N, C-alpha and C positions, 0 to 999 in steps of 0.2 A: 204919823209919818207918812209921806208920800213917796211912793216908789215908781220910777219911770220903767217901763218895760216894753220891748219891741216883740211884736207878733212875728216870730221866725218861721214857723210851720204850723199848719193846720190839717189835723187827720180826723177821721171819724171819730167824734167823742173827746178828742184831746186837742188842746192848744199847747203850743211850745213858746215860752215866753223868756226873753232874755233881758236880764237887767243890766245896768250901767258897768258893772264890774265883769260881766261876760257870763255869770251864773244863769243856768238854765232852769227854768220853773214849768213843770208839766202841770197844766191846769184843766179842770173839766171845760169842754168847749161851751156847753150850755150856761156858764157862768159869765161869759163875755157877752158885750153887746151884740146883738144879731148881726150889725152890719161890719163886724171885724173882719179884716183881711190881712194877708201877708204884708209885711212891711209897715203896717201902722203902728203908731206909738199910743201906749195906753198908760193911764196912772192908777196905780193902786193905793188905797189907802189902808194902813194897818195901825191898829191902836188897841189899847186894852178896854174891855167893857167895864164900865162903871155901873154902879147901881143906880145912880142918878139919871144916866143916859137910858137904862132899861125902863125905868118908871116913866120917863118922858116918853119913850117909843110906845109904851102900852097906853098912854093917855092919848097920844095921837091916834093909835090904831082904834081904840075905843070910840073916839069922836067920829073917825072916818066910817066905822062899821056901822054906827047908830045913825048916821045920816042918809043911809040908803033909803 
């Protein structure tokens, strides 16, 4: 699921994001892209973790780490 969010306010360590229905989400600022600014629209992906995705992620990470 994709959620559209508007960066409403940025404070030290926190970002205040508003969704399309007007609900406010307080999110750690360091979890946002570094170039985020007030008024910017962001998209957040929300989904369930599946064992298949976890295994694929592990394989990709192992390949990346072994190729250093």
